Backbone as CSV, one residue per row, in Angstrom:
resi,resn,N_x,N_y,N_z,CA_x,CA_y,CA_z,C_x,C_y,C_z
1,UNK,-16.656,-7.418,3.271,-15.696,-7.511,4.359,-15.448,-6.107,4.909
2,UNK,-15.399,-6.009,6.240,-15.135,-4.714,6.888,-13.682,-4.673,7.339
3,UNK,-13.074,-3.512,7.159,-11.657,-3.355,7.455,-11.444,-2.204,8.421
4,UNK,-10.530,-2.395,9.347,-10.210,-1.366,10.331,-8.695,-1.233,10.396
5,UNK,-8.189,-0.116,9.907,-6.754,0.143,9.932,-6.373,0.863,11.213
6,UNK,-5.175,0.563,11.691,-4.687,1.220,12.902,-3.167,1.198,12.913
7,UNK,-2.588,1.927,13.867,-1.150,1.878,14.061,-0.381,3.078,13.565
8,UNK,-1.046,4.008,12.930,-0.354,5.190,12.445,0.117,6.063,13.599
9,UNK,0.939,7.049,13.258,1.433,7.949,14.280,2.519,8.847,13.754
10,UNK,3.242,9.453,14.683,4.350,10.353,14.351,5.664,9.629,14.636
11,UNK,6.517,9.564,13.626,7.793,8.854,13.730,8.902,9.740,13.174
12,UNK,10.067,9.636,13.753,11.214,10.363,13.203,11.776,9.610,11.997
13,UNK,12.361,10.359,11.109,12.999,9.745,9.946,14.003,8.695,10.397
14,UNK,13.986,7.566,9.702,14.846,6.451,10.065,14.193,5.454,10.990
15,UNK,13.057,5.817,11.535,12.357,4.946,12.466,11.504,3.900,11.772
16,UNK,10.810,3.139,12.586,9.959,2.058,12.089,8.580,2.148,12.706
17,UNK,7.636,1.535,12.023,6.263,1.485,12.514,5.570,0.317,11.848
18,UNK,4.608,-0.264,12.548,3.817,-1.342,11.963,2.347,-0.956,11.971
19,UNK,1.758,-1.030,10.817,0.323,-0.798,10.678,-0.406,-2.128,10.730
20,UNK,-1.634,-2.075,11.210,-2.479,-3.259,11.260,-3.786,-2.983,10.535
21,UNK,-4.358,-4.036,10.005,-5.663,-3.954,9.355,-6.456,-5.176,9.773
22,UNK,-7.430,-4.960,10.629,-8.273,-6.053,11.107,-9.471,-6.202,10.180
23,UNK,-9.728,-7.423,9.774,-10.820,-7.704,8.852,-11.910,-8.499,9.556
24,UNK,-13.136,-8.241,9.159,-14.266,-8.981,9.712,-15.353,-9.057,8.656
25,UNK,-16.277,-9.935,8.883,-17.423,-10.013,7.994,-17.484,-11.254,7.148
26,UNK,-16.332,-11.737,6.731,-16.310,-12.973,5.969,-14.893,-13.531,5.969
27,UNK,-14.785,-14.768,5.546,-13.460,-15.370,5.507,-12.657,-14.730,4.382
28,UNK,-11.383,-14.674,4.586,-10.509,-13.985,3.640,-9.797,-14.932,2.685
29,UNK,-10.144,-16.190,2.733,-9.390,-17.182,1.964,-9.410,-16.898,0.468
30,UNK,-10.434,-16.215,-0.011,-10.524,-15.948,-1.438,-10.252,-14.483,-1.763
31,UNK,-9.530,-13.819,-0.879,-9.271,-12.402,-1.056,-7.782,-12.107,-1.202
32,UNK,-7.528,-11.002,-1.865,-6.225,-10.358,-1.848,-6.386,-9.059,-1.072
33,UNK,-5.471,-8.837,-0.153,-5.512,-7.638,0.675,-4.378,-6.713,0.262
34,UNK,-4.633,-5.436,0.394,-3.597,-4.496,-0.020,-3.503,-3.277,0.877
35,UNK,-2.364,-2.626,0.774,-2.146,-1.328,1.421,-1.942,-0.282,0.328
36,UNK,-2.560,0.842,0.536,-2.408,1.990,-0.342,-2.093,3.195,0.537
37,UNK,-1.589,4.254,-0.078,-1.364,5.469,0.682,-1.658,6.690,-0.176
38,UNK,-2.001,7.753,0.503,-2.265,9.010,-0.194,-1.615,10.143,0.575
39,UNK,-0.656,10.763,-0.049,0.031,11.905,0.547,-0.732,13.181,0.200
40,UNK,-0.530,14.226,0.984,-1.240,15.489,0.715,-0.965,15.993,-0.699
41,UNK,-2.033,16.275,-1.419,-1.894,16.817,-2.759,-1.538,15.807,-3.822
42,UNK,-1.495,14.536,-3.447,-1.127,13.496,-4.410,-2.228,12.469,-4.536
43,UNK,-2.151,11.703,-5.617,-3.121,10.645,-5.807,-2.770,9.446,-4.926
44,UNK,-3.782,8.655,-4.670,-3.555,7.441,-3.906,-2.681,6.491,-4.714
45,UNK,-1.741,5.838,-4.025,-0.847,4.935,-4.724,-0.785,3.580,-4.017
46,UNK,-0.497,2.582,-4.809,-0.363,1.211,-4.311,0.928,1.082,-3.509
47,UNK,0.839,0.358,-2.385,2.013,0.114,-1.560,2.417,-1.352,-1.641
48,UNK,1.491,-2.228,-1.294,1.793,-3.655,-1.274,0.495,-4.435,-1.205
49,UNK,0.572,-5.709,-1.581,-0.593,-6.576,-1.469,-0.151,-7.979,-1.096
50,UNK,-1.106,-8.745,-0.582,-0.824,-10.115,-0.190,-2.047,-10.966,-0.482
51,UNK,-1.826,-12.095,-1.098,-2.913,-13.036,-1.314,-3.104,-13.822,-0.028
52,UNK,-4.340,-13.804,0.469,-4.557,-14.392,1.776,-4.207,-15.872,1.792
53,UNK,-4.628,-16.591,0.780,-4.264,-17.999,0.680,-2.976,-18.114,-0.116
54,UNK,-1.972,-18.624,0.533,-0.682,-18.765,-0.135,0.330,-17.717,0.275
55,UNK,-0.155,-16.536,0.591,0.743,-15.501,1.091,1.598,-14.806,0.054
56,UNK,1.278,-14.957,-1.241,2.058,-14.265,-2.260,1.995,-12.757,-2.035
57,UNK,3.138,-12.123,-2.116,3.205,-10.687,-1.855,3.688,-9.920,-3.080
58,UNK,3.265,-8.674,-3.168,3.662,-7.783,-4.250,3.899,-6.401,-3.638
59,UNK,4.882,-5.715,-4.172,5.250,-4.414,-3.629,5.420,-3.377,-4.738
60,UNK,5.155,-2.141,-4.388,5.570,-1.053,-5.264,7.094,-1.091,-5.329
61,UNK,7.630,-0.970,-6.513,9.082,-1.106,-6.682,9.865,-0.170,-5.767
62,UNK,9.363,1.024,-5.587,10.090,2.027,-4.811,10.138,1.710,-3.322
63,UNK,9.299,0.758,-2.897,9.213,0.467,-1.464,9.811,-0.890,-1.090
64,UNK,10.173,-1.666,-2.082,10.772,-2.968,-1.796,12.006,-2.804,-0.925
65,UNK,12.109,-3.668,0.072,13.263,-3.620,0.948,13.038,-2.839,2.219
66,UNK,12.109,-1.902,2.193,11.813,-1.124,3.401,10.484,-1.524,4.035
67,UNK,9.532,-1.906,3.212,8.202,-2.268,3.701,7.991,-3.770,3.548
68,UNK,7.317,-4.350,4.518,6.994,-5.776,4.464,5.542,-5.976,4.828
69,UNK,4.812,-6.639,3.954,3.412,-6.955,4.207,3.313,-8.386,4.697
70,UNK,2.394,-8.615,5.626,2.201,-9.963,6.158,0.780,-10.088,6.662
71,UNK,0.402,-11.308,7.018,-0.929,-11.507,7.581,-0.874,-12.598,8.629
72,UNK,-1.860,-12.517,9.528,-2.042,-13.515,10.574,-3.410,-14.126,10.358
73,UNK,-3.428,-15.353,9.885,-4.700,-16.003,9.581,-5.591,-16.113,10.803
74,UNK,-5.004,-16.471,11.918,-5.795,-16.694,13.127,-6.472,-15.416,13.606
75,UNK,-5.812,-14.293,13.385,-6.353,-13.008,13.847,-7.093,-12.254,12.746
76,UNK,-7.103,-12.802,11.549,-7.739,-12.104,10.422,-7.202,-10.690,10.285
77,UNK,-5.923,-10.573,10.437,-5.291,-9.261,10.450,-4.108,-9.220,9.494
78,UNK,-4.011,-8.109,8.788,-2.898,-7.864,7.882,-2.007,-6.791,8.496
79,UNK,-0.736,-6.855,8.176,0.205,-5.904,8.741,1.054,-5.262,7.644
80,UNK,1.583,-4.101,7.958,2.575,-3.469,7.090,3.695,-2.975,7.997
81,UNK,4.813,-3.661,7.947,5.988,-3.242,8.692,6.779,-2.265,7.836
82,UNK,7.023,-1.084,8.387,7.694,-0.039,7.632,8.983,0.340,8.363
83,UNK,10.085,0.206,7.683,11.394,0.510,8.261,12.072,1.630,7.494
84,UNK,13.076,2.201,8.108,13.863,3.282,7.486,12.941,4.346,6.906
85,UNK,12.010,4.773,7.701,10.990,5.701,7.218,11.587,7.038,6.823
86,UNK,10.974,7.629,5.808,11.417,8.906,5.269,10.265,9.903,5.331
87,UNK,10.572,11.180,5.360,9.483,12.171,5.367,8.512,11.990,4.207
88,UNK,8.996,11.525,3.073,8.108,11.327,1.922,7.169,10.139,2.094
89,UNK,7.336,9.362,3.158,6.381,8.296,3.458,5.153,8.833,4.186
90,UNK,5.187,10.096,4.559,4.050,10.717,5.225,2.819,10.639,4.332
91,UNK,1.757,10.067,4.867,0.537,9.860,4.080,-0.524,9.239,4.978
92,UNK,-1.720,9.194,4.447,-2.757,8.368,5.055,-2.649,6.999,4.406
93,UNK,-2.579,5.990,5.225,-2.447,4.618,4.739,-3.791,3.909,4.872
94,UNK,-4.202,3.298,3.775,-5.476,2.599,3.715,-5.242,1.115,3.456
95,UNK,-6.055,0.293,4.092,-6.051,-1.114,3.721,-7.309,-1.387,2.898
96,UNK,-7.203,-2.370,2.060,-8.287,-2.671,1.136,-8.306,-4.156,0.811
97,UNK,-9.429,-4.596,0.278,-9.580,-6.009,-0.067,-10.281,-6.148,-1.408
98,UNK,-9.840,-7.138,-2.156,-10.534,-7.466,-3.402,-10.676,-8.978,-3.492
99,UNK,-11.806,-9.394,-4.014,-12.046,-10.823,-4.158,-11.175,-11.378,-5.281
100,UNK,-10.736,-12.596,-5.112,-9.929,-13.244,-6.141,-10.678,-13.246,-7.452
101,UNK,-9.961,-12.984,-8.515,-10.588,-12.956,-9.830,-11.120,-11.600,-10.216
102,UNK,-11.071,-10.653,-9.303,-11.488,-9.287,-9.618,-10.264,-8.374,-9.605
103,UNK,-10.404,-7.213,-10.233,-9.282,-6.287,-10.325,-9.419,-5.092,-9.397
104,UNK,-10.621,-4.813,-9.005,-10.858,-3.623,-8.183,-10.976,-3.979,-6.715
105,UNK,-10.345,-3.153,-5.884,-10.502,-3.307,-4.451,-11.871,-2.730,-4.066
106,UNK,-12.716,-3.575,-3.533,-14.099,-3.176,-3.276,-14.355,-2.791,-1.824
107,UNK,-13.478,-3.192,-0.938,-13.654,-2.864,0.480,-12.443,-2.071,0.952
108,UNK,-12.725,-0.997,1.693,-11.659,-0.114,2.146,-11.807,0.188,3.630
109,UNK,-10.681,0.263,4.307,-10.668,0.733,5.674,-10.686,2.253,5.710
110,UNK,-10.736,2.805,6.895,-10.910,4.251,7.046,-9.607,5.028,6.927
111,UNK,-8.477,4.359,6.937,-7.196,5.046,6.823,-6.584,5.362,8.167
112,UNK,-5.271,5.348,8.195,-4.540,5.712,9.394,-3.372,6.611,8.985
113,UNK,-3.168,7.686,9.728,-2.195,8.714,9.350,-0.793,8.357,9.841
114,UNK,0.154,8.406,8.926,1.561,8.295,9.284,2.237,9.621,8.963
115,UNK,2.930,10.164,9.945,3.703,11.372,9.735,5.151,11.086,10.114
116,UNK,6.054,11.328,9.177,7.476,11.100,9.417,8.165,12.457,9.470
117,UNK,8.748,12.759,10.597,9.412,14.051,10.758,10.894,13.936,10.409
118,UNK,11.430,15.015,9.876,12.844,15.011,9.469,13.755,15.447,10.601
């Protein structure tokens, strides 16, 4: 599956932004999709995931309440709505996909930069 992330940009602290991840190449019914981020000088970290069939969602504990993951089946697109943004949310955000029954995300998008100014 091919993934294309978009929607990043420069936002002031307290603002909101929605990232998109368009998927192509195969049906997503047997996939779990996820968002990850990597801040400068830090390791990549898990943000949220969603099971395409059923819509079960999971979040990094530190981000619950501010970030919301969702998907649009008709558009084969996943979203990450980010509210109350903080400068520490500044990172490159990646979308990824893993087939059901596997643990590793095998497909990755190219990343989209979010910068939150104070």
